[in-house]
N, C-alpha and C positions, 0 to 999 in steps of 0.2 A: 376838414370839418372843424368847427369852432369848439373849444373845450366845453363851454357851457351847454352845447347841444349834445355832447356825448352822454352826459348824465341826465338828460331829459327823459322822463318816463311818461307813460300814458296819463297818469294822474296830474303831472305837471302841465301837459298840454291842455287837459280839460280845465284845469284851474285858470290857465291863461285865457281860455275862451270865455269863461264866466267873468273873468276880470274885465274883458272887453264889454260884456253886457253891463257890468256895474259902471264902467266909464260912461257908456251911453246914457244910462239912467241918471247918473249924477250930472252929466252935461245938460240934460233936459230939466232936471229938478232945480238946479242952481242957477239957471238962466231965466231972465224975465220972459223973453219971447224967442226960444231956440228954433231956428230954421234948420233945414238939413245942412246947409253950408256951414252954419255955426257949429253943429255937432261934428261934422267932418273935420273942421279946423281944430276944435278943442281935443278931439280924440285921436287925430291923425290916422283915421281909417277911411278907406274908400266908401263912396256913396252906396255901392252895392252891398258892401259888408254891413253898413248901418241898417239897410233895409232887411238883410238876412237876420240881423240881431233883433230887429223889431218882431219878425216872424217867430224867431226862436223864443223870445220872451212871452209872446202870446200863446204859443203852443205848449211850451214846457212849464212855464211859471205863471200862466194866466194873468200876465200883466197887460193892461189895456192902455195903449198909447194912441191918442186921438189927435187929429189935425184940426186946429181951431182957425176960423176965418178964411176958409177956402184954400184952394191949391196954389194960387199965385202969390198972395201976400200973407199966407197963413204961417202958423208955427205949431210946434208939437207940445202936448201936455200929457202927463201921466194921469189918466182918469181913475185907474184902479191898480194898486200894487200887487194884487193877486196873492200868491204864496210868499212873496218877499216882504221883508221888514224894511220900510223906508229909512228909518234912522240908522239901522245897521249898515245898509248899503252906502249911505252918504258918509257915515263915520269911517267906514273902511277906506273909501276913496280919499277922503281928506287925510287919513292916516298915512296913505301911500305918499302923499305930497310932503308930509312931515319927515319922511325918511324911516318910519318904523318898519314898514314891510317892503319899501322900495328897493332896498339892496338885495333882498332875497328873491324877489319876483322879477323875472326877465320878461317884459311884455313887448318890447320893441316900440314902446310909446315914449316920446320925448319927455324929459323930466320937467318941462315947464308947465305940464298939465296940473294945475292946482286950482281947484274950483272954490277957493275960499273968498 
């Protein structure tokens, strides 16, 4: 067992999961035309996980993510942020790239994810 997994609590796991949601939202918000492949590449998450995050955001946080321009050549846009604050989410993710929270949060995400 890895040392940092020994001290992992339920709150840490939940925070990690919401951090994934924030990463997906930031990838959509900070890209001009984010496709599923683009989101997967930027967040280092499987496609199925990204779709599960879309569902979780819609169900729990009332975030509306829509597909623009059809299925084949379309891309994603955030139509409504629901219960979440757009500036707070984007600032938090860019802060992780700056190293403010990155050392304390173990996400399994490669450090090159900086959406600046």
